[in-house]
One Martini backbone bead per residue (centre of mass of N, CA, C, O) as a GRO file, in nm:
protein
  115
    1MET     BB    1  -1.703   3.407   0.263
    2LYS     BB    2  -1.423   3.281   0.178
    3THR     BB    3  -1.098   3.308   0.256
    4ASN     BB    4  -0.979   3.263  -0.025
    5THR     BB    5  -1.143   3.483  -0.167
    6LYS     BB    6  -1.041   3.721   0.003
    7LEU     BB    7  -0.743   3.690  -0.073
    8TRP     BB    8  -0.776   3.730  -0.380
    9ILE     BB    9  -0.904   4.008  -0.367
   10GLY     BB   10  -0.670   4.145  -0.216
   11LEU     BB   11  -0.454   4.087  -0.431
   12ILE     BB   12  -0.590   4.237  -0.665
   13VAL     BB   13  -0.598   4.512  -0.531
   14LEU     BB   14  -0.288   4.538  -0.496
   15ILE     BB   15  -0.218   4.526  -0.794
   16PHE     BB   16  -0.393   4.789  -0.867
   17LEU     BB   17  -0.215   4.966  -0.652
   18SER     BB   18   0.087   4.959  -0.751
   19PRO     BB   19   0.109   5.244  -0.904
   20LEU     BB   20   0.154   5.419  -0.648
   21GLY     BB   21   0.472   5.376  -0.653
   22LEU     BB   22   0.476   5.579  -0.905
   23ILE     BB   23   0.284   5.824  -0.855
   24LEU     BB   24   0.354   5.952  -0.577
   25PRO     BB   25   0.653   6.033  -0.623
   26ASP     BB   26   0.584   6.214  -0.865
   27LYS     BB   27   0.373   6.409  -0.725
   28LEU     BB   28   0.584   6.464  -0.465
   29GLY     BB   29   0.890   6.476  -0.558
   30ALA     BB   30   1.063   6.194  -0.453
   31GLY     BB   31   1.133   6.016  -0.683
   32SER     BB   32   1.188   5.733  -0.588
   33ALA     BB   33   1.094   5.465  -0.460
   34TRP     BB   34   1.106   5.311  -0.178
   35GLY     BB   35   1.390   5.093  -0.209
   36GLU     BB   36   1.460   5.156  -0.543
   37TRP     BB   37   1.766   5.185  -0.536
   38GLY     BB   38   2.050   5.257  -0.676
   39GLY     BB   39   2.377   5.331  -0.666
   40ASP     BB   40   2.347   5.625  -0.767
   41GLU     BB   41   2.130   5.711  -0.561
   42MET     BB   42   2.285   5.639  -0.305
   43GLN     BB   43   2.519   5.830  -0.350
   44LYS     BB   44   2.344   6.091  -0.336
   45MET     BB   45   2.208   6.043  -0.051
   46VAL     BB   46   2.485   5.925   0.135
   47GLY     BB   47   2.783   5.916  -0.034
   48TYR     BB   48   2.746   5.597  -0.075
   49VAL     BB   49   2.812   5.250  -0.142
   50PRO     BB   50   2.742   4.969  -0.037
   51ALA     BB   51   2.926   4.690  -0.066
   52GLY     BB   52   2.699   4.484  -0.132
   53MET     BB   53   2.568   4.654  -0.355
   54ALA     BB   54   2.817   4.676  -0.537
   55ARG     BB   55   2.870   4.365  -0.567
   56LEU     BB   56   2.541   4.274  -0.632
   57GLY     BB   57   2.393   4.479  -0.832
   58GLU     BB   58   2.465   4.299  -1.117
   59LEU     BB   59   2.358   4.003  -1.081
   60TRP     BB   60   2.064   4.107  -1.146
   61LYS     BB   61   1.831   4.086  -1.420
   62ALA     BB   62   1.552   4.218  -1.502
   63PRO     BB   63   1.288   4.158  -1.712
   64PHE     BB   64   1.154   4.441  -1.583
   65PRO     BB   65   1.277   4.720  -1.574
   66ASP     BB   66   1.097   4.918  -1.372
   67TYR     BB   67   0.829   4.760  -1.469
   68ALA     BB   68   0.898   4.778  -1.777
   69PHE     BB   69   0.893   4.785  -2.094
   70LYS     BB   70   1.044   4.789  -2.371
   71GLY     BB   71   1.084   5.135  -2.443
   72GLN     BB   72   0.956   5.291  -2.157
   73LYS     BB   73   1.132   5.512  -2.021
   74GLU     BB   74   0.940   5.770  -2.155
   75ALA     BB   75   0.670   5.712  -2.060
   76SER     BB   76   0.378   5.737  -1.949
   77LEU     BB   77   0.208   5.698  -1.659
   78GLN     BB   78  -0.006   5.508  -1.778
   79ALA     BB   79   0.184   5.301  -1.909
   80LEU     BB   80   0.339   5.236  -1.646
   81SER     BB   81   0.093   5.138  -1.487
   82PHE     BB   82   0.034   4.899  -1.667
   83SER     BB   83   0.309   4.761  -1.620
   84TYR     BB   84   0.273   4.718  -1.318
   85ILE     BB   85   0.027   4.533  -1.337
   86VAL     BB   86   0.154   4.316  -1.516
   87SER     BB   87   0.385   4.252  -1.323
   88GLY     BB   88   0.206   4.163  -1.089
   89LEU     BB   89   0.059   3.934  -1.234
   90LEU     BB   90   0.312   3.776  -1.312
   91GLY     BB   91   0.426   3.736  -1.029
   92VAL     BB   92   0.183   3.586  -0.913
   93ALA     BB   93   0.178   3.354  -1.118
   94ILE     BB   94   0.457   3.242  -1.051
   95VAL     BB   95   0.405   3.185  -0.751
   96VAL     BB   96   0.159   3.000  -0.781
   97VAL     BB   97   0.294   2.784  -0.954
   98ALA     BB   98   0.520   2.717  -0.755
   99ILE     BB   99   0.335   2.630  -0.522
  100ILE     BB  100   0.190   2.403  -0.669
  101ILE     BB  101   0.438   2.234  -0.735
  102ILE     BB  102   0.546   2.202  -0.448
  103GLY     BB  103   0.287   2.079  -0.328
  104ARG     BB  104   0.287   1.823  -0.507
  105ILE     BB  105   0.560   1.715  -0.424
  106ILE     BB  106   0.500   1.691  -0.122
  107SER     BB  107   0.245   1.516  -0.148
  108ARG     BB  108   0.381   1.272  -0.283
  109ARG     BB  109   0.584   1.211  -0.059
  110GLU     BB  110   0.375   1.165   0.168
  111ASN     BB  111   0.210   0.936   0.015
  112SER     BB  112   0.475   0.740  -0.045
  113SER     BB  113   0.540   0.725   0.242
  114PRO     BB  114   0.591   0.544   0.507
  115SER     BB  115   0.413   0.523   0.831
   0.00000   0.00000   0.00000
């Protein structure tokens, strides 16, 4: 099997495992997934919000907040798992398209530049 094929299979497996970040904290009573804390959660955990987090926390608005579709705030774990998988697929698709476009731009520059 080609290395490229193995990498794509691995990536697809990781996408379908992504709901574990939602399921395990819920089942273990751990609250939010590790590292996905907002300012309010950080305040509760450590007693303050780091200055950079407070300053830049509202700079970016995610297209799928909490990896969920609009109106899914109180959805079932199954529905949220589906949203996680779709978010993973969408994220991978965006990255792959960006890499292809950048690769073509670089390739054109290298082919058109005098050697």
